[in-house]
N, C-alpha and C positions, 0 to 999 in steps of 0.2 A: 688610812689616806685619808679620810675626812678632816682629821686634825693636823695634816702635814702641810707646812708652807713650802712648796716647790720653788716659789720665787725667792724665798729667804734663803733657801739652800744655795740657790746658784749664784746669788749674791755674795755669799760667804766662800763658796767652792769654786776651783777653776776647772774648766774643762778644756783637755788638751786638743787642739786642733792643728798643732803645729805639723803632724804627719800629713796632712792634706797639702799638697803642692802650693796652690793658692785659695784659701778656703773663701776668700772674697768673690771668687767666681761660681760658688755653688748657692744655690737657694735653699734657705732654712724655713722650716715649718714646724708648728708645734699644736697639739691640741690641749686647749685650756681646761681647767677645773669643770666649767659648764657644759662641756662638750663641744664648744664653737673651735673651729679651726682658723688659725691666724699664720700669715706669711710675713717673713722680716721684709720691712720697707726701707731697709739699709743693708748695705754690705757688710758681712762680719768676717774680720780677720783677726780678731784677739777676743780675749776675754771681756775686755772692756765694751767692746763693740756689742757682743752678745748680750751683756747685761742690760745694756742700754735698748737693745731690740725687744726684750722679753719684759722690761720694767714695768708695763701697765698690765701684764697677764699673769696668770699662774699656771705654768704649762705642766700638765701631768705627762706629756710624752713628746720629746723633741727628735725631729728626723732633718735630714739633709738630703740634697739630690745626690745621685750617682753621677751625674754628668756635670761638668763645669761648663758656663757660658760667658761670653762676652759681657752680657748685661743679665744678670739673674734676677733682676727685680721685676715684678709683673709680668713672668713669662706668659705669653699668649698660649692658648689651648693649642694643641696639635691639630685640631680641626678649623682653627681660625685661618681663614683665606684672606681677610681684609687687612691684618696687621703685619708688618714686616717680619719674615722668618727669623727667629733667634739664630744667633751663630752659635753652634756646639763647638767648643773648644777642645773637650776631652769627655770620655765615657768610661769610668772604671768598670772593671769587670768584676761583678759582684755575686757571690752564691750565698743563699739563705738556706741554711740547713735546720730544719726543726723536725722532732718526733713528739707527737701529741698522744695523749695529754701529758701534763708534766709529772716527772717521777724520774728519780735518780737511774733508773734502768733505761729508760728512753734518753736521759741526757747523755748517759754513756755511749749508748747507741750513736746518738748525734755526734757525739765527740770522735768516736771511732770512724764514722762516715766522713766527717769534715777532714780528719787526718789523711784517709785514703784518698780522698778527692783532691786535696792538695799535691800529694805524691803523683796522682794520675796527671794533673795539669802539668807539673813539673817535667814529666816524661815525655808529654806530647805537645807543650806550647811553650812560646818564648815569652811569658809573661813575668812580670817583676811583683812578687809579694810585696804589699806595702802595709797590711794590717790584718790581724785576725781579731774578731770580737766575741765575746760571750754576750748574747743577746739580752741578757737579765731575765730570761724565762726559759723556753724549751729549746734553744739550740745556738747555733753560732753563725757568724758572718764572715767569708774570706773575700778581701778585697785586693784587686789586682790592677797593675798599670799595664797597658799594651804598649809595648815598646815599638810596634809597627805604627807609623804616623801616616801611612799613605792615605787613608780615608779622610783624615783631618785636612788634607791639602785640597779636597774637592771644592771648588770656588761656589757653586751654588749652594747656598745655606740649607735649602730644604732637600736638595739631592745628597748632601754630605750626610744629614741626619737620618734619611731613610737608607743610605749604604751602611752606615754604621748599624743600624737596627737589623739588617738583614743579615750582616755578618755574625753580629751576637746571637742571632736566633739560630743560625747554623751551630755555633759553639753550644748553646744550651741544648739543641736537639742530640749533638755527640755525647753531652754530659749525662742527659736522660738515658739513652740509649746505651750507655756504659754500666748504668745500673745505680746512679746516684740520684737519689730523691731529693732535688732542689726545689726550690719554690720557683715555678717558670714564670711567674708574674714579674721577677725582679731582674734577672740577667740580661734580657733583650729589650727592656723598656728603658728608652733613653730619658723617659719623663719621671722615671720611678724614684721615690725617696725612700730611705732607711734609716732606722733608729740610730742616733748619734753617740758613738761611744763617749763615756763619761757621763750620760745622763741616765735619770732614774726610769726603771720600767715603772708605769703607772699603776699596773695591776698587782704585780709581786712585790714591788718595792725594792728589789734587788738592782744593783748597779750594772747597766749595760757599759761594759769596758773592754778595753784592748788586753789581749793576753799574748805572751809569746809562743812560739812554736814549741819550746820545751814544755811550758805548762800544758799546751794542748795534747802532748804526748804522754801526760800523767794521767790516770784515772780520775773519773770527776770526784769520787768519794775522797780523794786525797786533798782537796782544794775547794770544794764549793762551799764549805762552811766559813772560809776566809771571804767570800765575797760580801761586801757590805749590804745590810737590808735597813732601809732607811724608816719603815713603818711597818706595825704588825709583827707577829712573829710567825713567819713563813716556815712550815715544815713540810719540805719535800718528801712524799711518799717514797719509799724504796721501789715499790713497783705499783702499778694499777692493778687493784684487785678485781678478779673476774667472778662472777656468780655461776655456780655450776648447779644447775637443776635442769628439770625438765622444759621449762619455759625460757631458757636462756638464748637458744637459736632463734626463736620465735620474737623474743624481744630485741634482739640484736638487728634481725631483718626489719622490723617496724621501725627502729631508731634511725637505720640507714635509709628506709624509705622515706621517713619523715625529714631526714637532714637532706637528701636529694631534692625533694619537693622545694626545701627553704633556699637551697642554694641558688644564687644569681646566674653565677657563671661557672663552666667547668673547663679543664685545660687537660689536652691530651696532644700525643704525638701521633700521625698518621703517615703511612706510605702508600706511595701510587703503584699500582700493579703493574703499570708499563714499564718497559725495558727501555731506560734512556738510550738514546743513540741509535735506536731501530725504528722502523716506520709502523709496523704492525703487530710487534710481537709482546705478549703479555704473560705474567707470572699469575698461577691461580693462587688467591689469597682471600680467604673469607672467614667470617664468624658465622658458625653453625646456627640455626635457628633455636630459640628457646625451647620448642617443642622436643626438639632432638635430645634434649638433657645433656648430661657429661658422663653417663654409666656406659655399660657394655654395648648397648644397642647403638648408640652415638659411634661409637669406635667401629662397630661391625658395618655400618653404612660408609664410614670414611674408608674403611679397608676394602669394600668393595668398589668405592669410587677409585680408589688406585689401581686396583687390580683390572677394573673394566676399561680405563682410560690410558693404562700402560704408564703409569706414572712410576719414575724410577727412585724418587727420594722426595719424602714429604716430612715436615716437622710438625707437631702438634703441641700447642700451648693451651692452657685452661685458666680462665680468671674466677672458676668456682660456680659460674653461671652458664657459660657457654665454652665453645671450643674455638681456637683460633687456628685454622688450617692454612700453612704455607708451604707451597710446592714451587720451588725457584726455578723451574724450568723454562726453556724459552718456547712458547706456545704461541701459535696466530690467534690473533684477536677472536676471530670468528669461531675457533674451537673452543676458546674460553667461555664464550656466549652461550654456546650449546650446551656445554657441561653445566654452567649456572642454571640454565633453564630446566635441564634435566634433574636437577637436585632440589628445584622449587625456589631458587633465588632469582625469580624474574627481576623484581626491581633492580638488584645488582646487575643483571644482565643487559637490562634497558639503559641504564647508565653508561655501561661499558660500550654498547652499541652508538650511543647519542654523542658521547663524550670523549669517546676512543681510550679511556682509562677510568678508574675509580680509586679512591681514598679509602683504607682500611686503617683502623685503630690498632697500633702495635705497641702501646705503653699503657700504664695504669691511668686512671682519671684522677685529678685533683680537683677538688672543691674549694670554694671561697675560703673554707676554714682552713685550709693548707693541708688537709688529710688526704692521702692517696688510698684509693680503693680500687678493687677489679684489676689488679695488677696480672697481667699474663704470666704464668709460670711454666716452664718447660715439663711436659708429659712423656713424650716418646717421639720415636723416629720410626717412619715406615720406610724401608729401602727394598730395592731388587736390583742386585748388581748386573743381572743379566739382560736389563733394560738399558740401551744405549740412547742417551738423550743429550741434547745440547742445552747448557743451563746459562741462567742470568746471573753474569758476575756481580751486577749491583744487588740483588736479592740474595746472593750466598754471603756478600759483605753483610748485608741487613743481619743475616742470621748470626755472624759472627759477633755483630754489636748486641744481639740478644742472647749472647753467651754460649751459643753453640760453636764447637770447636771444628773447623772446617779448612782443610789442606787444599787452596784452590789448584794445585798441581794435580790432583787426583782427578779433576772433572774436564780434561781435555780442552777441547776448543770451547771457549766461553763467548755469549752473546750480550751485545750492548756494551755500556760505558761502565765503570768501576763502582760510581758512586750512586746510590739510590735516590729517587725524589722523595724527600721527607718535609713536613711541614708541621709546624706547631699550631694547634687549633683552640680558638677560644668559643664556647658554645653557650648560648643562654637557654 
């Protein structure tokens, strides 16, 4: 990389931006060789204007905005209350699928996930696929155009962007709950940038480039060696080697603890325990305390809880450290408060009393490095068919999104609305 002249490369090679409807409405940014970030101070609509924009720089990594704007030059920050709000013209639906660290095995997993996600999108949404990219490193990017233009007709510029962001966030939550591990920072953010197809990945030297659906359907090993590498001799390992010794588990835990301490932000999906459409009905959802562990003793406690409180149907997940307990029954808020206090979850009980609901994490956690950890995995179901209960339709739907097969017709009268209250959370 040290001896590679990126600018010279781009002066001699063309980047195809014709797949963008109007590239001049997108913002372009790049990271320079010295680490500085620069924005294009001119509209880019061709290779000629692109070359002029980067002429004075040596860009190691080049990005463009997933949104298009009436004026993409010098966009004010989202928090800027003094400048006129920029007019959003379109926001591409983009999914970033990475599996780290870089290996052929992880790339193959990313490829399969990308292909499955595309097929899932086709089955569930009326979006137009406009491009698929190999990122030049650990994964792939899917680009769609939203054929429904309703939100982009909202007259007020700020309201328009907020409405698009809310709608994209709903889509992101559906995708994550369907089990697709995409980067949550990309899809819902109207101010996000993503690597430009046709540019060189500054770390690997591999070309980030568009690929066909037909290529995506073929195994990584059948075509990865055909990807141009412009500097170094990158050898992608077949798989990530793991050490097998007595200290491996401790080392892994120490590394994970260090990583969490260093991360600035983490991303996760949470669900409300309130039954939407009801006044005071709640589902019983909680993570067990760390002190309970995840072994036999913990399950005995939960079994006793289900028996004592006459709970007819409960689902148990584990993230390896704690147990996620979900009982999708329609229970009065006061009763849930009593149950939570009885099992020692006073803080959660107080939140429910004061705010009339609480939020519970139902996804894994993604750090700034793009790696997911602490993903809840299904363990078991506790059920007693002799107990006749009223169930929350929204929380039964939630369980189906988490991979539990449920026939709603078997649950008689259901309480509340059909869609659970879900949110994407960014925590520091």
